[in-house]
C-alpha positions in Angstrom: 7.2 26.2 3.6 7.8 24.3 6.8 6.5 20.8 6.9 4.4 21.6 10.0 2.7 24.4 8.1 1.4 21.8 5.5 -0.3 19.6 8.1 -4.1 20.3 8.4 -5.1 18.6 11.6 -8.7 19.7 11.1 -9.3 17.6 8.0 -9.3 13.8 8.2 -6.4 12.3 6.5 -6.5 8.8 4.9 -3.0 7.8 6.1 -3.8 8.8 9.6 -7.2 7.1 9.5 -5.4 3.9 8.4 -3.2 4.4 11.4 -6.3 4.5 13.6 -7.6 1.2 12.1 -4.3 -0.4 12.9 -4.5 0.8 16.5 -1.7 3.4 16.0 -1.3 6.7 17.9 -0.1 9.0 15.1 -3.4 10.7 14.4 -5.5 13.6 15.4 -9.1 14.1 16.6 -10.5 14.7 13.2 -8.9 11.4 11.9 -10.3 9.5 14.9 -13.8 10.9 14.4 -13.8 10.0 10.8 -12.3 6.5 11.4 -14.9 5.8 14.1 -17.7 6.7 11.7 -16.2 4.4 9.0 -16.0 1.6 11.5 -19.6 2.2 12.6 -20.7 1.8 9.0 -18.2 -0.9 8.1 -17.2 -2.9 11.2 -14.9 -5.0 9.1 -12.5 -2.1 8.5 -9.9 -2.9 11.3 -9.8 -6.5 10.1 -9.4 -5.4 6.5 -6.5 -3.0 7.5 -4.7 -5.8 9.3 -5.2 -8.2 6.5 -3.9 -5.7 4.0 -0.8 -5.1 6.1 -0.2 -8.8 6.4 -0.4 -9.1 2.6 2.2 -6.5 2.3 4.6 -8.4 4.6 4.0 -11.7 2.7 4.6 -10.0 -0.7 7.8 -8.4 0.5 9.0 -11.7 2.0 8.3 -13.5 -1.2 10.1 -11.0 -3.4 13.2 -10.9 -1.1 13.4 -14.6 -0.4 12.0 -16.3 -3.5 12.4 -13.8 -6.3 15.9 -12.5 -5.1 14.9 -8.9 -5.1 17.1 -6.6 -2.9 15.6 -3.2 -3.6 12.1 -1.9 -3.1 10.0 1.2 -3.8 6.9 1.6 -1.6 4.6 4.3 -3.0 1.9 5.6 -0.7 3.7 3.9 2.2 1.6 5.4 5.0 2.6 5.8 8.6 5.2 3.4 10.0 3.8 0.5 11.9 5.0 -3.0 12.8 6.5 -5.1 10.0 7.6 -2.2 7.7 9.0 -3.0 4.3 12.6 -2.4 5.2 12.2 -4.6 8.4 10.8 -7.5 6.5 13.1 -7.2 3.5 16.2 -6.8 5.6 15.2 -9.7 7.8 15.6 -11.8 4.6 18.4 -9.9 2.9 20.5 -7.7 5.2 21.6 -5.5 2.4 18.1 -4.8 1.0 17.5 -1.2 0.1 14.1 0.5 0.4 12.7 3.8 -0.8 9.5 4.9 0.8 7.4 7.6 -1.1 4.4 9.5 0.2 2.8 12.9 -0.4 1.8 13.4 3.2 4.1 15.5 5.4 3.2 13.6 8.6 4.0 10.3 7.0 7.4 11.6 5.7 8.3 13.1 9.1 7.6 9.8 10.9 9.3 7.7 8.2 12.4 9.8 8.2 12.7 9.7 12.0 12.3 5.9 11.9 15.0 5.6 9.2 17.5 8.0 10.6 20.0 5.3 11.4 19.3 3.1 8.4 21.7 3.8 5.5 19.8 1.5 3.2 16.4 3.1 3.5 15.0 6.5 2.7 11.7 8.4 2.6 11.1 10.8 -0.3 8.1 13.0 -1.2 6.3 11.5 -4.1 2.9 10.9 -5.6 1.6 7.9 -7.6 -0.2 10.3 -9.9 3.2 11.8 -10.9 5.5 8.8 -11.3 8.1 10.7 -13.5 8.8 13.2 -10.7 9.0 10.4 -8.1 11.4 8.2 -10.1 13.6 11.2 -11.0 14.1 12.1 -7.3 17.9 12.3 -6.9 17.8 10.6 -3.5 15.8 7.7 -4.8 18.0 7.3 -7.9 21.1 7.3 -5.6 19.7 4.4 -3.7 17.6 2.4 -6.2 19.1 1.1 -9.5 16.2 1.1 -12.0 18.3 -1.0 -14.4 18.0 -3.9 -11.9 14.8 -5.7 -10.7 12.8 -3.7 -8.2 9.9 -4.7 -5.9 7.3 -2.1 -6.4 4.6 -1.9 -3.7 1.3 -0.2 -4.4 -0.6 -1.1 -1.3 -4.0 0.7 -0.8 -2.8 3.6 -2.9 -4.2 3.2 -6.4 -7.8 3.6 -5.2 -6.9 7.0 -3.9 -6.7 8.2 -7.5 -10.3 8.7 -8.8 -9.4 9.5 -12.4 -9.0 6.2 -14.3 -7.0 7.9 -17.1 -4.5 9.5 -14.7 -4.1 6.1 -12.9 -3.7 4.2 -16.2 -1.0 6.6 -17.4 0.8 6.4 -14.1 0.8 2.7 -14.1 2.0 2.5 -17.7 4.9 4.8 -16.8 5.9 2.7 -13.8 5.6 -0.5 -15.8 7.8 0.9 -18.5 10.4 2.1 -16.0 10.8 -1.3 -14.3 13.7 -3.6 -15.3 12.9 -7.2 -16.3 12.5 -9.4 -13.3 10.8 -6.6 -11.3 7.7 -7.4 -9.3 4.6 -5.3 -8.5 2.4 -5.9 -5.5 -1.0 -4.3 -5.7 -4.0 -4.2 -3.3 -7.1 -2.2 -4.0 -10.7 -1.9 -2.7 -13.3 -3.9 -4.5 -17.1 -4.0 -4.2 -18.0 -7.3 -2.6 -20.1 -9.7 -4.6 -22.7 -10.3 -1.9 -25.4 -7.6 -1.6 -25.0 -7.4 2.2 -21.3 -6.7 2.1 -21.7 -4.4 -0.9 -24.1 -2.2 1.0 -21.7 -2.1 4.0 -18.8 -1.2 1.7 -20.8 1.6 0.1 -21.9 3.0 3.4 -18.3 3.0 4.7 -17.0 4.7 1.6 -19.7 7.4 1.8 -18.2 8.5 5.1 -15.0 9.5 3.3 -17.0 12.0 1.2 -19.3 13.1 4.0 -16.3 13.8 6.3 -14.3 15.6 3.6 -11.4 13.2 4.0 -8.3 14.4 2.0 -8.6 11.5 -0.5 -11.6 9.8 -2.0 -11.8 6.0 -2.3 -12.6 4.6 -5.8 -13.9 1.1 -6.2 -12.5 -0.9 -9.2 -13.4 -4.4 -10.4 -11.2 -7.3 -11.3 -11.0 -6.4 -15.0 -9.9 -2.9 -14.2 -7.2 -4.0 -11.8 -6.0 -6.6 -14.3 -5.6 -3.7 -16.8 -3.4 -1.8 -14.4 -1.0 -4.8 -14.5 -1.2 -5.1 -18.3 2.0 -6.7 -19.8 3.0 -8.2 -16.5 2.8 -11.9 -15.6 0.4 -12.4 -12.7 1.7 -14.9 -10.2 -0.4 -17.6 -8.6 -2.9 -17.4 -7.1 -3.8 -14.3 -9.1 -6.0 -11.5 -7.8 -7.5 -12.8 -4.6 -8.9 -11.7 -1.3 -6.3 -10.3 1.1 -6.1 -13.4 3.4 -5.8 -15.7 0.4 -2.5 -14.6 -1.2 0.0 -17.2 -0.2 -0.9 -17.4 3.5 1.9 -19.9 4.1 4.3 -17.0 3.8 3.2 -15.6 7.2 6.3 -15.5 9.4 6.0 -17.9 12.4 7.8 -15.4 14.6 6.3 -13.1 15.7 2.9 -14.9 15.3 0.5 -13.2 12.8 -1.9 -10.8 14.5 -5.4 -12.4 14.6 -8.0 -10.7 12.5 -11.0 -9.4 14.5 -13.9 -11.6 13.5 -11.6 -14.1 11.7 -10.3 -14.4 8.2 -13.8 -14.5 6.5 -14.6 -11.2 8.1 -12.0 -9.5 5.9 -12.9 -11.2 2.7 -14.7 -9.6 -0.2 -13.7 -6.0 0.2 -10.2 -6.0 -1.4 -8.4 -7.7 -4.2 -4.6 -8.2 -4.1 -1.9 -9.9 -6.1 1.7 -9.8 -7.3 2.8 -9.7 -10.9 6.3 -10.0 -12.5 7.8 -8.2 -15.5 9.1 -10.6 -18.0 12.4 -10.5 -19.9 11.1 -8.5 -22.9 11.3 -4.8 -22.1 
């Protein structure tokens, strides 16, 4: 089947909606309509998306500069935008290798076009729910050495799996496959503690179901997210709001993009953190 035959432009797609939140142009009318409805219900959404993207960049910068990691796997990578994983990692380590994985044909088409001239970065078809297939991909295995530390990025992807057992099994398989010294960066939607923000979050999430978006969004609490990282050592400051994970790692050039409404506007809706696999495998 041709890739274009697999693209349903009539149904909102979570990756393309995320592109809308970030101000991108790689989306269709159905995506824009759904994104506008989400923003109407949850006005914080663009700020949250930008804060989530900023966390990704800081996590990659930490792994490459401070943890000495030179190979990365980004599962559920989404559409390319400014400050992609390979750009951040290779800014720190010129030889850094990056494997992007996504199950969306639009994402893969754009990623492969972006990476056409980059010998150290690839985009492969893969799904977090099927980690064995993903890690066995011959192109990924040719680029990424799983016997050495890897930076695994799970940014806004775990909440796209509604079945807790499927997600738990997938995470256990990924943790087992990682070499000691590997790091895992995770961000995930979370119900805010305040009743006002909680109501807003639930209203925004309801839009995904009402608009028949291709992927549902599943809230999980701190205890559940900690369980997904079982056996790994959580780095300071632990699981925190998006703007609060090591903000000092923001690159001075270019200047960080200001969040609409300020940092507090994006707090409460997500938890994020980075964990390390210790020396016992």
